[in-house]
PANU-798686 format. One record per atom (N, C-alpha, C): x negated, z, y negated. Coordinates in steps of 0.1 Angstrom, whole numbers, plus 5000, padded with zeros to 4 digits. Each point is the difference from the previous one (the first is absolute). Last residue first. Example, Ala and Ser with C-alpha at 12.3 -4.5 7.8 and 13.67 -1.06 7.14 Angstrom:
487250715022
499150004989
500850084989
499749995057
500950004988
499150004988
! end
This chain:
793211258907
499350114991
499350125010
501349445005
500550155000
499950054997
500449534986
499050095008
500750135000
501449454990
500250155001
499250045004
499149525003
500450064991
500650144991
496249865037
501150025000
500550004984
495549835030
500650054988
501050045002
497049775036
499650174994
500850054991
498949524996
500550085012
499750145000
501949774954
499149995012
500150055013
504149764970
499050124998
498550005017
503049704957
499449995016
499150115001
503449874954
499049995008
500250015012
503449684987
499450114995
498650045006
501649514999
500450135004
499650104993
498549554993
499950005015
501250105004
498849874952
501049935004
500050035020
497850394977
500349884995
501149905007
497150514992
501349975002
500149874991
495650215024
500850074990
501249894997
496050175033
500449934995
501050054991
499050355038
499249854996
500949924991
499650605007
500849855003
499049844992
499650655004
499549865010
501249844999
499950484982
499549874991
499949925010
501750375021
500649984987
499649874989
497450175039
501349895005
500850004987
496250244994
499449875003
501449935004
500350444989
499649884989
500049895002
500450275033
501250004996
499949904987
496150155021
500449885012
501249974992
497950394984
499349855000
500749885004
501250425011
500450054987
500049784997
498250175038
501649955001
500549964987
495950205005
499649835007
501649974997
499350484997
499549904985
499949895006
501350275028
501050014994
499749884991
497150115033
500549925007
501449984987
495350084979
500750095013
501249915003
495449854986
500850034994
500950055009
495049814980
500850115005
501049974998
496549604992
500550114994
501450095008
495149655001
501149995003
500750084998
495549815000
500650034987
501550025005
496149925026
500849915000
501450014987
496250295008
499249915002
500949865000
501450474992
499450004996
499049825000
503750175022
500749974986
498650014989
499949925051
501049984991
500249974987
496350205021
500149865005
501249944990
499650475000
498849964996
500149865000
502750195027
500950054989
498449914992
499050055040
501149884998
500550084990
497050335013
498849814995
501049914999
502050395005
499150014991
499949894994
501850115045
500749984993
499549994984
497050055033
500449895000
501449954988
498150445008
498649914992
500949825003
501950405018
500349984987
499449974991
499349955050
500849964992
500749984988
496250205014
499849865006
501149944992
499650475001
499849924995
499549874992
502150235046
501350004987
498549944984
497850005040
501149895001
501049994990
497150415008
499049864990
501349865002
501650445016
499749984989
499149934991
503049865045
499050134994
499649974988
503349695023
500050155010
499150095001
502849554980
499650094990
499650155010
503149615016
498249944990
499750124994
503250045030
498749995006
498949894994
503250424986
499849895007
499249955004
500550444988
501450005000
500049865004
495450194991
501049965015
501650014998
497850094957
499249985007
500550035014
502949864954
499450205006
498949925016
502049664972
498850074988
500450165005
502849685021
498949945003
498350084989
505250065000
499350065008
498749995007
503349774967
499250124996
499250075010
500349475002
500850145003
499250104994
499749474979
499350065009
501150145007
499349494962
500950095007
498950115012
501049574959
498950085008
500350145009
502349524976
500550125001
498950055009
500549604958
499250015021
500450154998
501349534972
500550145001
499550045011
499449544991
499550094988
500450145000
499149525029
500450105005
499450084982
498949575013
501050014994
500450094997
496649845029
501249955006
501550014990
495550194992
499549855003
501249955003
500250455002
499849964985
499849824997
499550235045
501549964995
499949984984
496150075018
500549895007
501549984995
497050314984
500149924995
500649865005
500250465020
500849944983
500049914997
497750085041
501650035002
500949954983
495550105006
499949875003
501549984999
498650414992
499749934989
500349835001
500350335029
501050064996
500249864985
496450075036
501449895005
501650064988
495750184993
499549825000
501149955003
500250515009
500049964982
499849794998
502150255046
498549974993
500749954985
503450265036
499449854995
498749994989
502750405022
499849925010
499549864998
502550274965
500250065016
498649875012
501749934951
498550075001
499550065011
503449574986
500350154999
498350045004
503349565001
499150034989
500250174998
499749675045
501250104993
498950024985
499649605038
499350104998
501250104987
499349625045
500850074996
499650114991
497549555020
500050135001
501550064992
496949525025
501350084993
500050165001
495749735005
501249905001
501750034995
495450185005
500349944986
500849935003
497650255033
499749894997
500749914990
500850465010
498349964995
499649885002
505250045004
499150064984
499050005003
501849895041
500449914990
499550014988
499250335031
499449885005
499949904987
503450365003
497850054997
499249875000
504449995022
500450014983
498250024996
500950015046
500049804997
499750054983
499850355033
499550014989
499449844996
502850155038
498649955002
499250004989
504150234999
499350055014
498649925002
503549774975
499550114991
498950135010
502449595019
498949914991
498950144992
504450155022
498649955012
499349944991
503550174976
499350075011
498749955006
501849784955
500750035011
499250095016
498449774954
500250154997
500749995011
499149584990
498550115005
500650135004
503449704984
500150005012
498450065007
501250044954
501050005010
499950035015
496949734969
500050144997
500750075014
500949554991
499049995010
499750255003
503549834971
500649955009
498450035013
499750004951
500550135000
500550005024
498349664979
498950054997
500350145007
503149654992
499049965015
498750135001
503249954956
500550065016
499449995011
497949844961
500250175000
500650015015
497449575005
501150044991
499750145001
495649795009
500950035005
501350014990
495649854984
500050005024
501350054999
498650084959
500949855002
500249965013
499250494993
499749984990
500949865004
499150345026
501650064995
499749914989
496549985035
501549915008
500950064987
495250124993
500549874999
501449955006
499950514976
499449945007
500149825004
503150444986
499249934994
498949935016
505550234985
498549975008
498949914993
503050404982
500049875001
499349955009
502650444974
499049975007
500049845001
502450374968
499049874998
499050025014
505550184985
498450055005
499149904998
504749934974
499550035011
498350035003
504550054968
499049984999
499050065012
505449834977
498650095015
499049934995
504850134976
498849924996
499150055011
505849984988
498650065002
498749935001
504449854985
499850094991
498850125007
502649555010
498650004998
500150124994
503749785016
499950014986
497950044996
501750125046
500449934995
500650044984
495350055030
501550104997
500849914994
494749934988
501450025016
500650044995
495349774978
501150084996
500950035016
494449994999
501349894997
501450074993
493549975008
501450094997
501349915000
496249915030
499950014984
501450054998
498449815042
499150084996
499550034987
504949915033
499549944991
498550114994
502949895053
499550144989
499149884991
501649945045
500349854990
500050114985
498650215039
499449865002
500449944985
501350475025
499249964978
499549875003
503450345033
499349834998
499650004984
500250505019
501049905000
498949884998
500150445039
499949924988
500549914990
498750155049
501850084994
499949984984
496249835026
500250135000
501450074998
499649525003
499250085009
499750145000
501349744966
500950015008
499850105012
497449854957
500350115004
500950075010
497249604972
501449965010
499850165012
498049774947
499550135014
501549945005
499249794954
499049975015
499650075012
501050284951
500249845001
499549955015
501950464989
498849964999
499749885006
503750384969
499849845008
498749985004
502850354974
499550015017
499149895007
501650164952
498450005000
500149995015
503650004962
500050035011
498449975005
503650124952
499049935005
499750055016
503450174966
500249895003
498949875006
503550455004
499049965000
499749884997
503650295005
499749984985
498449965003
503350065034
499650124995
499250004990
502549655023
501050124997
499250134994
497349605012
501049974984
501050134999
497649955035
498950054993
500850004986
502449885042
499650135002
498750024987
501149565006
502050064994
499350185002
496349735014
500449934985
501050094996
498049995044
499750144991
500549944988
501549765040
500750124995
499550094988
497549675024
500749934994
500850124992
496250205018
500649875004
500949994990
495150305016
500949974992
500849865004
495650355014
501650005006
501149964989
495350105000
500449914993
501149975006
497750385006
499849925014
500749904991
501750284966
499150035014
499749905009
501949864952
500950035013
498550085010
500349984943
499649875012
500350125012
501649944948
500350085013
499149915005
500950154941
499549965017
500250005012
501650224957
501149865005
499149905005
500550614995
499349885003
501149834997
500250504971
500649905012
499149915007
498050474978
500749874996
500349965012
499050425002
500449994986
500049894994
498650215040
499249934992
500249944988
502950265033
498550064998
498649954993
504949845006
500250114995
498350034998
500749565016
500650054987
499850134994
498849905040
499549934992
500150064990
503550065031
498250095001
499050004990
503749695004
501050124994
498650155001
499149565023
500349994989
500050134988
500649995046
498749964997
499549994984
504749975025
499350184998
498650024997
501649565001
500850104989
499850135001
498549695032
499449994991
500550084983
501850035040
498150055006
500049964989
504449835005
499950154999
498450075000
500949525009
500150034983
500550134998
498749855042
498749964992
500550084986
503550025031
499450085004
498450004988
503549675003
500050094992
499350135005
499249605019
499949984985
500150144992
498549985049
501149984999
499750034981
495849935030
500950084992
501349944996
495549815005
500649985015
501650144997
496749874968
501149944999
501050035013
496350264991
501450054991
500549895005
496150145029
500249884993
501350034997
498950295035
499350034986
499749904990
503049955041
500550134986
498650024990
498449755041
501149934994
500750014985
497250295029
499149884991
501549914992
501150515011
499549905010
499449914990
504050405002
499149954999
499249905005
504750114983
499549985011
498650004995
503250114965
500249925007
499050025010
501650254960
501749995012
499149855013
498450354955
499349965015
501349975009
500049964944
500550015011
499449975015
497050094968
501050055010
500749904991
495049915013
501250014992
500950044999
496149945026
500250144994
501050024995
499349565022
500150115007
499950154997
500349584972
501150045008
500150125010
497049834954
499650015016
501150055005
499349784953
500750045010
499050015007
499050014955
499049925009
501350075012
500549934940
500550075012
499049915010
497950104953
500849945009
500750045007
497250094946
500250085017
501649925005
494949904962
501949984999
500350085022
495950094958
500149975014
501350004998
498150164967
498849985010
500249925010
502550304962
500449885004
498649945000
500950435002
499149974988
500149855002
502450295035
500650024982
499449944994
498949885040
501249944997
500150024989
496350215020
500049924997
501149864990
500650445019
499250044985
499549844994
502350075043
500550024989
499850014986
497749925044
500749944995
500650024989
498650345035
498449924992
500549834988
503950315022
499650034991
498549994995
502949795034
500349954985
499050084994
498950125043
500549884998
500249974986
499950455016
498949925002
499749825000
504150274994
499049984987
499249965004
504049765023
499150205007
498949954983
503149685010
501250115000
499050094999
497949594997
501349984988
501350145002
496449845034
499550024988
501050054990
502249915039
499050095002
498850004988
503049645004
500950104995
499050174998
497549564988
501450005009
500250125000
497649694961
499850125004
501049985017
497149694962
501449955007
499950155014
497249914954
500150075009
501250005010
497149664964
501350095003
500050025010
496249954959
500249965013
501850034998
496749914962
501250085003
500449965016
495249914969
501049935008
501250105005
495449904976
501250044989
501049995012
495850125010
499949894997
501249944996
499050455006
498949944996
500549854996
502350235025
500150054993
499149964982
500049945048
501249934998
499850004982
497650285025
499549864999
500849864993
501650475007
498350024994
499649904999
503150035034
501149994983
498850024987
498650095049
500649814999
500650004981
498750385023
498949954996
499949874995
503750265008
499650024986
498749945002
502850045036
500249874987
499450014993
500550365036
498549954997
500449874991
503650255012
498650174987
499249855001
502949875034
500849974985
498550074989
500050105045
499349845000
500449984987
502050345024
499150004998
498949904989
504950065031
499949944984
498450044992
503450025053
498250034988
500149904992
503949965030
499950024989
499050084999
501549855040
499449924998
500349994983
503050195037
499050094996
499249924986
502949765029
500750064983
499050124996
498149545025
500850155004
500550054992
498549565025
500650054985
500350135002
495949785033
501650004995
500050064990
497149714991
500950045008
499550145012
497749594971
500149955012
501450135008
497950154956
500949884998
500149935013
499450504989
499449935008
501049854997
499350404962
501049955011
499149865011
500850354951
498449975004
501349955014
502349934956
499550115010
499249955010
500649784949
500350005010
499850105013
499649624959
499450134995
501350105014
498249464985
500850045014
499650184999
498349684954
499650115014
501650025007
498149584965
500750095010
499950085005
498849684956
499250065008
501350115011
499349484969
500850125002
499550125012
498549564963
499850095014
501050125000
498849424979
501250144994
499550075016
497249604971
500950025013
500350174999
499849674956
499450085010
500249995010
502749624981
499550124993
499150035009
504149644995
498950044995
499850124997
504450045011
499549934994
498449995010
504250025028
499650164993
498449884993
505250045030
499349924994
499050094985
501850125056
500550034988
498949944990
502449765043
498750064996
500450114983
503349775030
500150144997
498450024995
500949565016
500750014988
499850134995
498949865044
498650014988
500849994990
502650245038
499749874994
499150044991
500750325041
499849984988
500249844997
500450345040
499649904999
500749974988
499850445003
499449965013
499749825001
502650224963
498650095001
499349935010
504449744972
499350085016
498750064996
502849684973
500350134997
499550095009
500849565003
499050034994
500750134992
499249735051
500950094988
499350064981
499149625051
499750094988
501050024989
498749925057
501149924987
499750154988
496349915039
501050064999
501150004989
495549705029
500550114990
501250004992
496849905046
501349974988
500550084992
494949965023
501050055000
501549974989
495449665007
500050154991
501650045007
496249785029
500949944991
500650104993
496650075032
499149974987
501249954991
499750295051
500949864989
499750014988
496950185043
500650064988
500949884995
497650035045
501449964996
500550044991
495650155015
500349844997
501349955000
499150465004
499349984985
499949825001
502250195039
500750064991
499849934981
496949985045
501249875000
500950054986
494850224997
500950045012
501449874994
495049874995
501050054996
501450045007
495350015029
500849874994
500950124993
495550215012
500949975000
501149924995
495450174993
500149855007
501350005002
497550264955
501350025014
500349845007
497350124958
498849965015
501349985014
500650224952
500449875001
499349925011
502650505004
498249944994
500549874999
504050284989
499549985007
498249925001
503550394967
499849865007
499149965006
503050414967
498949945007
499649845004
503050284956
499849915011
499149995010
503250294957
498749985014
500149945007
! end
C-alpha cells in the first residue's frame, strides 16, 4: 500500500530526490551456477506456446509480518479457509502448490484441511521455512535472524531437514519445492536443497534489494525460470513482480529503473510517500502478481506487459493467512474476503479463459523444462564442428 502528497505542494523537491543517480549500478561478476547473480545462459529454454501459470500459496501460521518474531506465533486457523480458494482452483483445473511452514506441518489443524486435497491429487506440497518457529531453535530472535540466509548454513540445513521430515510424515509426500520465509535465501541454499533432495526453489523476488531489512539483494535475479547450482540440478521459479510505468520501458534501462525505485524506497522519501506519487503519475511502480493489495486491472496490465517482453511463466502468489479476515492488512472483513476471492477468480478467468494460458505445478514445469533441455540443440554436425548447445541447455540432465 502506498500513499501520496498533494500535487499542488509548493515545497521544492528534496535534495536527495534531485541527486538520484540514473547510471546503472556496477554489475557483479556472473557465476553460471549462481542463484542471486545468474548469467543469461542459465535461463531455462522453453519453446513457443501458451503462457503458463503456477499458483503458489505461502501456507503459514498467523503472525505480524513487521515483527517481533516470536516462538509462540504458531496459530494456524487460517488453513481451514483454504477450501474457499481451492474450490475456485478446482473449477479452472489449477493445482496450486501449498508451501507449508513448520506450524502447519506439525499441527492437525494445519495439515488436516490440506491432506484430503493432497490425497486427491489436486495440489502439490512444498516447504516454507520460518526459522523462528522451526527447530532446532538455536538462534537469537530478531529481524536479522528472521531471514534464514543470515543463519549458519548448517543450522539452515538442520531446520529445513526437520521441516521436510514433518511434511513427509503428516502429508504422506516428500516436498521438492521450496520457498524461504520472508524470501531469505542465499547462495548456500543450492547445496542445502540438493542434500535434502529438493529440485525447485521459488524464493527469488527479481529486481528488489532487501538488504536494508537484513534480507537478500535480488536486483540481479532473472524474471523467468533458470537453472542454478553446480551442474544446474536445481530450477529457480522466481516470483512474478515487475516494474511498470513510463520509466520501466524504453525510457530507462532495467538496472536504472531498479536503482531509481530503490532510492525512492529509502526511509526519508518513503515517509514522504514519493513512491505513491510516482505510481499515481504512471511513472514507476513495483507490482507483484498477487491478489494482495493489487486490483484486477493492475494484474491484467502486469501480465500483458510481461507477455509483451517475452515472459511465458507466471507465478500468482498469496499468503494463506489472507483468507482469515483480520490476519493481514489485505483482508480485514468478510466483505474484503469476498473481494479477495473474486480477484482470484477473475484473474484465473482472464489468464486461462481470455489468454488461453495453461496451469501447471512447479513439478510439472520442471519436467517440461527438462524435456526442453534434453532436446534443445541448435544446428547439425558439419565441417564447422559438433552440435552447439543452445543457451539454457546442457548435454547432461540431472534427474
